[in-house]
C-alpha positions in Angstrom: 0.7 220.7 -42.0 -3.3 221.1 -41.7 -3.5 220.4 -45.5 -2.3 217.2 -45.0 -4.4 216.7 -42.0 -7.4 217.3 -44.3 -6.5 215.1 -47.3 -5.9 212.2 -44.4 -9.4 212.8 -42.7 -11.0 213.0 -46.2 -9.1 209.1 -47.1 -10.4 208.4 -44.0 -14.0 209.0 -44.5 -13.8 207.4 -47.9 -12.3 204.5 -46.4 -15.7 203.9 -44.6 -18.3 204.9 -47.3 -19.5 201.1 -48.5 -19.1 200.3 -52.1 -22.2 199.8 -52.9 -22.4 204.1 -52.5 -20.4 204.5 -55.1 -23.0 203.0 -57.7 -24.7 206.2 -57.8 -21.5 207.3 -59.0 -22.6 206.5 -63.1 -22.4 208.1 -66.6 -25.4 208.3 -69.1 -25.5 209.5 -72.6 -26.7 212.9 -73.0 -27.1 213.3 -69.1 -30.2 211.8 -68.8 -32.5 208.2 -69.2 -35.2 208.6 -71.4 -37.6 205.3 -72.0 -39.9 205.6 -75.2 -43.4 204.2 -74.4 -44.6 202.5 -78.0 -48.4 201.8 -78.0 -51.6 202.2 -79.7 -53.5 205.6 -78.3 -56.4 205.2 -80.0 -57.2 201.9 -82.1 -58.1 198.2 -81.5 -55.4 197.6 -78.7 -55.9 201.2 -76.8 -57.4 199.4 -73.9 -54.9 196.8 -73.9 -51.9 198.7 -74.3 -52.5 202.8 -74.9 -52.4 205.2 -71.9 -52.4 202.6 -69.0 -49.4 201.8 -70.9 -47.4 205.6 -70.5 -48.9 205.7 -67.2 -47.6 202.2 -66.1 -43.6 203.4 -67.2 -44.1 206.7 -65.3 -45.2 204.9 -62.1 -42.2 203.1 -62.1 -40.2 206.0 -62.5 -42.0 207.6 -60.0 -41.3 204.6 -57.8 -37.8 204.2 -58.6 -37.2 208.4 -57.4 -37.6 210.3 -60.8 -33.7 210.7 -60.8 -30.5 208.3 -61.7 -27.2 209.2 -60.9 -28.2 213.0 -59.9 -29.9 213.2 -63.4 -33.3 213.1 -64.9 -35.2 210.0 -66.3 -37.8 210.8 -68.8 -40.8 209.1 -70.2 -42.0 210.0 -74.1 -44.6 208.0 -75.8 -46.1 208.0 -79.6 -48.9 206.2 -81.2 -48.2 203.5 -84.0 -51.4 203.1 -84.9 -50.7 199.8 -85.5 -48.7 200.4 -88.7 -45.3 198.7 -88.5 -43.5 201.0 -90.6 -45.0 204.3 -88.9 -43.5 202.4 -86.0 -40.1 201.8 -87.3 -39.8 205.4 -88.3 -41.0 206.5 -85.1 -38.2 204.8 -83.2 -35.7 205.5 -85.7 -36.0 209.1 -84.9 -36.6 208.4 -80.7 -32.9 206.5 -81.8 -31.4 208.7 -84.0 -32.7 212.1 -82.6 -33.8 212.3 -79.2 -31.6 210.0 -77.7 -34.3 207.5 -76.6 -32.4 204.9 -74.7 -34.7 202.3 -74.6 -38.0 201.4 -75.6 -40.6 199.3 -74.2 -44.6 198.0 -74.8 -44.1 197.6 -78.7 -47.7 196.7 -78.7 -48.8 194.4 -81.4 -46.5 191.6 -83.3 -45.6 193.1 -86.8 -45.0 196.3 -84.8 -42.4 194.2 -82.5 -40.6 192.5 -84.8 -39.8 195.6 -86.7 -38.8 197.3 -83.5 -37.0 195.1 -82.2 -34.7 194.5 -86.0 -34.1 197.8 -85.6 -33.0 198.1 -82.1 -30.7 195.2 -82.6 -29.4 197.5 -85.9 -28.7 200.3 -83.8 -27.6 198.5 -80.7 -30.7 200.4 -78.5 -33.1 197.9 -76.0 -36.4 197.2 -76.7 -38.8 195.3 -74.6 -41.9 194.0 -76.2 -44.7 193.7 -73.4 -47.8 193.9 -75.1 -46.9 191.3 -78.5 -47.0 188.0 -78.3 -45.6 186.1 -81.2 -42.9 183.5 -80.4 -40.6 184.7 -83.4 -39.2 187.1 -81.2 -36.9 184.8 -79.3 -36.8 182.3 -81.8 -35.9 183.2 -85.6 -36.3 187.0 -85.6 -34.3 186.7 -81.7 -31.8 189.7 -81.0 -30.7 188.5 -78.0 -28.2 191.1 -77.4 -30.8 194.1 -77.2 -34.4 192.5 -77.5 -36.5 191.4 -74.2 -40.0 189.6 -74.4 -41.5 190.3 -71.4 -45.2 189.2 -70.5 -46.3 186.3 -72.7 -45.6 184.5 -75.9 -48.0 182.1 -78.1 -46.7 179.3 -77.0 -46.8 179.7 -73.2 -50.7 181.1 -74.1 -50.9 177.7 -76.4 -49.6 175.4 -73.2 -51.5 176.9 -70.9 -55.0 177.2 -71.5 -54.6 174.7 -75.0 -54.2 172.1 -73.0 -56.8 172.6 -70.2 -59.2 172.9 -73.1 -58.7 169.6 -74.9 -58.4 168.0 -71.5 -61.9 169.3 -70.7 -63.3 167.7 -73.5 -62.5 170.5 -76.5 -60.5 168.1 -78.6 -61.7 170.0 -82.0 -60.8 173.2 -82.8 -61.5 175.6 -85.3 -59.4 178.7 -85.5 -60.4 182.1 -86.1 -57.6 184.0 -86.7 -56.5 187.7 -87.0 -54.4 188.1 -90.1 -50.8 189.0 -88.9 -47.9 187.7 -87.8 -49.3 187.3 -83.9 -52.8 185.7 -85.0 -51.0 183.2 -87.3 -48.4 182.2 -84.4 -50.7 181.9 -82.1 -52.8 179.5 -84.7 -50.0 177.4 -85.3 -48.8 177.2 -81.9 -52.0 176.2 -80.3 -52.4 174.1 -83.2 -49.5 171.8 -82.1 -50.7 171.7 -78.2 -53.8 170.4 -79.5 -52.6 168.0 -82.0 -50.0 166.9 -79.1 -52.4 166.1 -76.9 -54.8 163.9 -78.9 -57.2 166.5 -80.3 -57.5 167.8 -84.6 -57.7 170.7 -85.7 -60.3 170.8 -88.4 -59.3 173.9 -90.2 -59.1 178.1 -89.9 -60.3 181.2 -91.2 -58.5 184.4 -91.2 -59.9 187.9 -91.0 -58.0 191.5 -90.9 -57.2 193.6 -87.9 -59.2 195.4 -86.4 -62.5 194.0 -88.3 -65.8 195.7 -87.5 -68.3 192.8 -88.9 -67.1 189.0 -87.5 -70.8 188.2 -89.6 -69.0 185.7 -92.5 -65.9 184.4 -90.0 -67.8 182.9 -87.8 -71.0 181.0 -90.1 -67.7 179.4 -91.6 -66.4 178.1 -87.9 -69.9 177.3 -86.8 -70.3 174.8 -89.8 -66.7 173.5 -89.4 -68.4 171.0 -86.9 -65.5 171.8 -84.1 -65.9 171.7 -80.4 -63.9 174.8 -80.0 -63.7 177.6 -82.1 -60.3 179.4 -80.7 -59.5 183.3 -81.1 -56.3 183.8 -82.0 -56.9 187.4 -81.9 -56.7 190.0 -79.2 -58.2 193.3 -77.8 -61.1 195.1 -79.5 -61.0 191.8 -82.4 -61.5 189.5 -79.3 -63.9 191.5 -77.6 -66.0 191.7 -81.3 -66.0 188.2 -82.2 -67.0 187.2 -78.6 -70.2 189.7 -78.5 -70.9 188.7 -82.4 -70.6 184.6 -81.5 -73.1 185.7 -78.8 -75.8 187.3 -80.8 -75.1 184.3 -83.4 -76.3 181.9 -80.5 -72.5 179.5 -81.7 -71.8 179.5 -77.5 -75.1 177.7 -77.2 -73.4 174.9 -79.7 -70.3 175.5 -79.1 -67.2 176.3 -77.1 -64.9 179.5 -77.5 -61.4 179.8 -76.1 -60.1 183.2 -75.8 -56.1 182.7 -76.3 -55.9 186.0 -75.5 -57.7 188.0 -73.8 -56.7 190.0 -70.5 -59.0 191.9 -68.1 -59.4 195.0 -70.0 -61.2 192.4 -72.6 -63.7 191.1 -69.8 -64.6 194.5 -68.7 -65.2 195.7 -72.3 -67.3 192.3 -73.0 -68.8 192.0 -69.5 -69.9 188.9 -67.5 -73.0 188.6 -68.5 -71.1 187.5 -72.0 -67.5 186.5 -71.3 -68.9 184.1 -68.2 -66.9 180.6 -68.2 -64.6 181.2 -70.9 -60.8 180.0 -69.9 -58.2 181.9 -70.7 -54.2 182.5 -70.1 -52.7 185.0 -67.9 -48.9 186.8 -66.9 -50.5 188.5 -64.0 -53.6 189.5 -62.4 -54.5 192.2 -59.8 -56.6 190.5 -57.0 -53.8 187.4 -56.7 -52.3 188.5 -53.4 -51.5 191.5 -51.2 -49.0 193.1 -53.4 -50.7 193.0 -56.8 -53.6 194.5 -54.9 -51.6 197.5 -53.5 -49.7 198.2 -57.0 -53.6 198.0 -58.8 -54.7 200.5 -56.3 -52.1 203.2 -56.9 -52.6 202.7 -60.7 -56.1 203.3 -60.7 -55.8 206.6 -59.2 -53.8 207.6 -62.2 -56.0 205.7 -64.4 -60.2 206.9 -63.3 -60.5 203.7 -60.8 -59.4 201.5 -63.7 -57.8 198.4 -62.7 -54.3 197.5 -65.2 -54.1 194.4 -67.2 -50.9 192.0 -67.0 -49.8 194.4 -70.1 -49.7 197.1 -67.8 -48.6 195.9 -64.8 -45.4 194.0 -67.4 -44.4 197.6 -68.3 -44.6 198.4 -65.0 -41.9 196.1 -64.0 -40.1 195.7 -67.1 -39.3 199.8 -67.2 -38.1 199.3 -63.3 -36.5 196.5 -63.9 -34.6 198.7 -66.7 -34.0 201.3 -64.6 -32.1 198.8 -61.6 -29.9 197.6 -64.1 -28.4 201.0 -65.7 -28.2 201.7 -61.9 -26.6 198.6 -61.0 -24.4 198.8 -63.9 -23.0 202.4 -63.5 -24.2 203.3 -66.9 -26.9 203.0 -69.4 -24.4 201.3 -72.6 -26.5 198.6 -73.9 -24.5 195.9 -73.4 -23.9 196.6 -69.5 -27.2 197.2 -68.9 -28.5 193.9 -70.1 -25.6 192.0 -68.6 -27.0 193.1 -65.1 -30.7 192.9 -66.8 -30.0 188.7 -67.1 -28.3 188.6 -63.8 -31.0 190.0 -61.4 -33.8 187.6 -60.6 -37.0 190.0 -61.1 -38.5 189.5 -57.8 -41.5 192.4 -57.4 -45.3 192.8 -57.8 -44.9 191.2 -61.2 -43.0 188.3 -60.7 -41.5 186.3 -58.1 -38.1 184.6 -59.4 -38.5 186.1 -63.1 -35.3 185.3 -65.0 -34.1 187.1 -68.8 -32.8 184.7 -70.2 -30.0 184.0 -72.8 -32.5 184.5 -76.1 -34.4 187.4 -74.6 -37.5 185.7 -72.8 -37.9 186.6 -69.6 -39.9 183.7 -67.7 -41.4 183.6 -65.4 -45.3 181.4 -63.9 -48.4 182.1 -65.7 -51.7 181.4 -65.0 -55.2 179.8 -66.2 -58.4 182.1 -64.9 -62.0 180.7 -65.3 -64.2 184.4 -66.1 -66.8 184.5 -62.9 -70.3 184.9 -63.7 -72.7 187.9 -62.6 -73.4 186.2 -59.7 -69.7 185.2 -58.2 -68.1 188.7 -58.8 -68.6 191.0 -55.3 -66.8 194.0 -56.7 -65.8 195.6 -60.0 -63.1 194.5 -61.8 -63.7 191.0 -59.5 -63.7 189.1 -62.8 -61.3 185.8 -62.4 -61.1 182.5 -61.1 -57.6 181.2 -60.4 -57.7 177.5 -61.8 -54.3 176.8 -62.2 -50.5 177.8 -62.1 -48.0 177.0 -64.6 -44.4 177.5 -63.8 -42.2 179.3 -66.1 -40.1 176.5 -67.5 -43.2 174.4 -68.2 -45.0 177.4 -69.9 -42.4 178.9 -72.0 -40.3 177.0 -75.2 -36.9 176.1 -73.7 -33.3 177.7 -75.1 -32.7 174.2 -76.2 -35.8 174.1 -78.6 -36.0 177.4 -80.1 -34.6 178.5 -82.9 -32.5 181.5 -81.7 -29.6 180.7 -83.8 -27.8 183.8 -81.8 -27.5 181.6 -78.6 -25.8 178.7 -77.7 -28.0 175.6 -76.9 
């Protein structure tokens, strides 16, 4: 009789427990969620991603609570040295031997394309924040496993390209990094310039991580174009802008930094970077929420402020963990379904949505770099000039080339 009463009491208690509580009871492969941050720790993109990206992923895990279903969440990282073959080998080892469930950042477009293809083959989620080629959600899309989170070359072109042409910069010459990202950015921006009534006078391509830009800048100078479009990123953007200032090019031609982040401006300095227009997906000083997270990041990064890529690593990692929790499993299909169903509302994006082609759609911003006199504090570098809604900035699914999705 006593046993029956206890059983009845237990059943009554369970009946009163909210259904949501059972979401805490989930199943994980290997009894752990393991996240791999694949980045450039010491090369041309180390400030762009590097240690800051690793710190951002760890902050996401910390803010999530450090565990899921009572099991640990681990973050591992590796330096791909900007070489797709190294990136692919590291990622394959992570997936096949080390039990990594998801990779994030995957900085550098050649790296991102290789890793996303491997994720598709292995049925593992790959989230790209640091790479920008639009091929990731077009001809090389992997919608069942691949996520492109921060920006792409089409959005960059749509925001800063249109703004510069509207401001009178109607003839362009491109200084382009000679790999997938640079090619995509040159093409997409050129298309925008021509659609807006402008003209492209030509382009010159430079190897990744170039030390001497003199010959490339000389060709840009003799092109007669009003605008030199920098279809590069990271250290290459920093070095090309510094070299252009030394050559006196900026006195005769305008530079358009098509992909430049806060950390690049910091490396260049306001004296040289002032007046440049650029496109960003996020800025630390936009509102109280972005400032609060930036302060948290700064405490673990020796006072440095985060750039938009660091913020995207944090947001995408947290979104992934919330999807695992909601799905009750780390199964790839179940997690991707929850990631697509759940809007992204955090310090990075409001009303962000993950589309069926893998593109995360969110607002983009046009900024202008402040002069030294306008800057009132360390890392106070941007003046907001405009906001472009995500559906206007990013290519539509219907206009895309991802054959794996219905249009």
